C-alpha positions as CSV (number, residue, x, y, z in Angstrom):
1,M,-2.8,-73.1,-8.0
2,T,-3.2,-71.8,-11.5
3,N,-2.3,-68.3,-10.2
4,Q,0.9,-69.6,-8.8
5,V,1.9,-71.7,-11.8
6,G,1.5,-68.9,-14.3
7,P,4.2,-66.5,-12.9
8,I,6.6,-69.4,-12.2
9,M,6.4,-70.8,-15.7
10,A,6.6,-67.3,-17.2
11,A,9.7,-66.6,-15.2
12,L,11.2,-70.0,-16.3
13,A,10.3,-69.3,-20.0
14,G,11.8,-65.8,-19.7
15,A,15.0,-67.2,-18.2
16,L,15.3,-69.8,-20.9
17,G,14.7,-67.2,-23.6
18,A,17.6,-65.1,-22.2
19,A,19.8,-68.1,-21.7
20,D,19.4,-69.5,-25.2
21,T,20.5,-66.2,-26.8
22,F,23.8,-66.0,-24.9
23,P,25.5,-69.0,-26.5
24,Y,24.3,-68.1,-30.0
25,V,25.6,-64.5,-29.6
26,R,28.9,-65.9,-28.2
27,D,29.3,-68.4,-31.1
28,T,28.4,-65.7,-33.6
29,L,31.1,-63.4,-32.3
30,R,33.6,-66.4,-32.4
31,R,32.6,-66.9,-36.0
32,T,31.6,-70.6,-35.3
33,T,27.9,-69.8,-35.8
34,V,26.7,-68.0,-39.0
35,P,23.2,-66.6,-38.6
36,H,21.1,-66.3,-41.8
37,R,20.3,-62.6,-42.2
38,G,16.9,-63.1,-43.9
39,T,15.7,-65.6,-41.2
40,W,16.7,-63.4,-38.3
41,L,15.2,-60.3,-39.9
42,I,11.9,-62.1,-40.2
43,W,12.1,-63.5,-36.7
44,S,12.9,-60.1,-35.3
45,V,10.0,-58.3,-36.9
46,L,7.6,-61.1,-36.1
47,G,8.8,-61.4,-32.5
48,V,7.6,-57.8,-31.9
49,V,4.4,-58.5,-33.9
50,A,3.7,-61.6,-31.8
51,V,4.0,-59.6,-28.6
52,Q,1.5,-57.2,-29.8
53,A,-0.9,-59.8,-31.1
54,Q,-0.8,-61.9,-27.9
55,R,-1.2,-58.8,-25.8
56,A,-4.3,-58.0,-27.8
57,D,-5.6,-61.5,-27.1
58,G,-5.3,-60.9,-23.4
59,A,-2.0,-62.6,-22.6
60,R,-0.7,-61.7,-19.1
61,W,2.2,-63.8,-17.7
62,S,2.8,-65.6,-20.9
63,L,3.7,-62.2,-22.5
64,L,6.9,-61.9,-20.5
65,P,8.9,-64.7,-22.3
66,L,7.6,-63.4,-25.7
67,V,9.2,-59.9,-24.9
68,V,12.5,-61.6,-23.9
69,Q,12.5,-63.7,-27.1
70,A,11.7,-60.7,-29.3
71,A,14.7,-58.8,-27.7
72,G,17.0,-61.7,-28.3
73,T,16.1,-62.1,-31.9
74,C,16.6,-58.4,-32.5
75,L,20.0,-58.7,-31.0
76,V,21.0,-61.7,-33.2
77,F,19.7,-59.9,-36.3
78,G,21.9,-56.9,-35.5
79,L,24.9,-59.2,-35.3
80,S,24.0,-61.0,-38.5
81,I,24.4,-57.8,-40.5
82,Q,28.1,-58.0,-39.9
83,F,28.7,-61.7,-39.1
84,G,25.9,-63.5,-40.9
85,S,25.4,-64.9,-44.3
86,G,22.7,-65.1,-47.0
87,R,22.4,-62.9,-50.0
88,P,18.8,-63.2,-51.1
89,S,18.3,-65.7,-53.9
90,P,15.2,-65.5,-56.1
91,S,13.5,-68.2,-54.0
92,E,14.4,-66.4,-50.8
93,V,13.0,-63.1,-52.2
94,A,9.7,-65.0,-52.8
95,L,9.8,-66.3,-49.2
96,L,10.4,-62.8,-47.9
97,A,7.4,-61.6,-49.9
98,L,5.3,-64.3,-48.3
99,A,6.6,-63.3,-44.9
100,G,5.6,-59.7,-45.7
101,A,2.2,-60.9,-46.6
102,G,1.9,-62.6,-43.2
103,V,2.8,-59.3,-41.5
104,A,0.3,-57.5,-43.7
105,G,-2.3,-60.0,-42.6
106,W,-1.6,-59.2,-39.0
107,L,-2.0,-55.5,-39.7
108,T,-5.3,-55.9,-41.4
109,A,-6.8,-58.7,-39.4
110,G,-9.6,-57.7,-37.0
111,A,-9.4,-60.9,-34.8
112,P,-6.1,-61.2,-32.8
113,V,-6.1,-65.0,-33.3
114,V,-6.1,-64.5,-37.1
115,A,-3.2,-62.1,-36.6
116,T,-1.3,-64.7,-34.5
117,C,-1.8,-67.3,-37.3
118,C,-0.4,-64.9,-39.8
119,V,2.6,-64.4,-37.6
120,I,3.1,-68.1,-37.3
121,A,2.9,-68.5,-41.1
122,A,5.5,-65.8,-41.7
123,D,7.7,-67.1,-38.9
124,L,7.7,-70.6,-40.4
125,V,8.9,-69.0,-43.7
126,G,11.9,-67.7,-41.7
127,A,12.6,-71.2,-40.4
128,L,12.4,-72.6,-44.0
129,M,14.9,-70.1,-45.2
130,M,17.4,-71.2,-42.6
131,A,16.8,-74.9,-42.9
132,P,18.8,-75.7,-46.1
133,K,21.9,-74.0,-44.6
134,A,21.5,-75.8,-41.3
135,W,21.1,-79.1,-43.2
136,R,24.2,-78.6,-45.2
137,Q,26.3,-77.1,-42.4
138,P,24.7,-78.2,-39.1
139,H,27.7,-76.9,-37.1
140,S,27.0,-73.4,-38.4
141,E,24.1,-73.2,-36.0
142,T,24.2,-73.3,-32.2
143,L,22.1,-76.4,-31.2
144,S,21.5,-75.3,-27.6
145,L,19.5,-72.2,-28.8
146,F,16.9,-74.3,-30.4
147,L,16.8,-76.8,-27.6
148,M,16.2,-74.1,-25.0
149,A,13.8,-72.2,-27.2
150,A,11.7,-75.4,-27.5
151,L,11.7,-75.7,-23.7
152,G,10.8,-72.0,-23.5
153,G,7.9,-72.5,-25.8
154,A,6.6,-75.3,-23.6
155,S,7.0,-73.2,-20.5
156,T,5.2,-70.2,-22.2
157,G,2.3,-72.5,-23.0
158,A,2.2,-73.6,-19.3
159,A,2.3,-70.0,-18.2
160,V,-1.1,-69.3,-20.0
161,G,-2.7,-71.1,-17.1
162,S,-5.9,-72.2,-18.9
163,F,-7.0,-73.8,-22.2
164,S,-7.2,-70.8,-24.4
165,A,-6.6,-71.6,-28.1
166,P,-5.7,-68.0,-29.1
167,L,-3.1,-67.8,-26.4
168,L,-1.8,-71.4,-26.8
169,V,-1.4,-71.5,-30.6
170,Y,1.8,-69.4,-30.7
171,P,3.7,-71.1,-27.8
172,V,2.8,-74.6,-29.2
173,Y,4.0,-73.6,-32.6
174,Y,7.2,-72.1,-31.1
175,F,7.9,-75.3,-29.3
176,L,7.3,-77.5,-32.3
177,V,9.4,-75.5,-34.8
178,N,12.4,-75.2,-32.5
179,A,12.2,-78.8,-31.5
180,G,12.1,-79.7,-35.2
181,L,15.1,-77.6,-36.0
182,A,17.0,-78.9,-33.0
183,T,16.2,-82.5,-34.1
184,M,17.3,-81.9,-37.6
185,I,20.6,-80.2,-36.6
186,A,21.5,-83.0,-34.1
187,H,20.6,-85.6,-36.7
188,R,22.8,-84.0,-39.4
189,R,25.7,-83.7,-37.0
190,T,25.5,-87.3,-36.1
191,V,25.3,-88.3,-39.8
192,L,28.3,-86.2,-40.7
193,A,30.3,-87.4,-37.7
194,T,29.6,-91.1,-38.6
195,A,30.6,-90.4,-42.2
196,R,33.9,-88.8,-41.1
197,L,34.6,-91.8,-38.8
198,G,33.9,-94.2,-41.6
199,R,36.4,-92.4,-43.9
200,T,39.0,-92.3,-41.2
201,T,38.6,-96.0,-40.5
202,T,38.9,-96.8,-44.2
203,V,42.2,-94.8,-44.5
204,T,43.6,-96.4,-41.4
205,R,43.0,-99.9,-42.7
206,E,44.7,-99.3,-46.0
207,P,48.0,-101.3,-46.1
208,S,51.3,-99.4,-46.1
209,P,53.7,-99.8,-49.2
210,D,55.9,-102.3,-47.3
211,Q,52.9,-104.4,-46.3
212,A,51.7,-104.3,-49.9
213,R,55.1,-105.5,-51.1
214,Q,55.2,-108.3,-48.5
215,R,51.8,-109.5,-49.6
216,S,52.8,-109.5,-53.3
217,A,56.0,-111.4,-52.5
């Protein structure tokens, strides 16, 4: 049964990885989504690094969605160069340095699971770089990408086929970080929409000049 589930879940995760990139690329080209250059640079590098680290740990079917995800992040980063935002601030330079330290940790670590943890730490830095922009401007991100990425992470974990901490740690993290980002973006959109509705209702209820004169009379 496990031998059958692994390929099926890997194919599902790979399909989700390809599908979540399409709307993000579409919205970037339409200028409705503005990718953060620093974030997608980090995610592109780390996507490739994660593939190599998981392969060294013995991943088989669960490697397929990671390859698809890495290709998608590289594509988005390429588009962000022209259509993205984010000149490095001093704090972001510090985060980039921390991300570089995570990659260096992968290059020097002897144990693949340690390498994977370094990748996760650096990947999280990329998410933290994007989070303030997504909080302030939730419509500058494509929500479906993070929703499908979270589902892809869950499917990748299922594709492992056994309880192996070195192979499960990255898919579990990938699910959690994308689910968290999706929740934050959806929440902020709801808050902003409610605030706009409240302002519109207040303006609508204001009396017209004629009504004001009638009341004063």
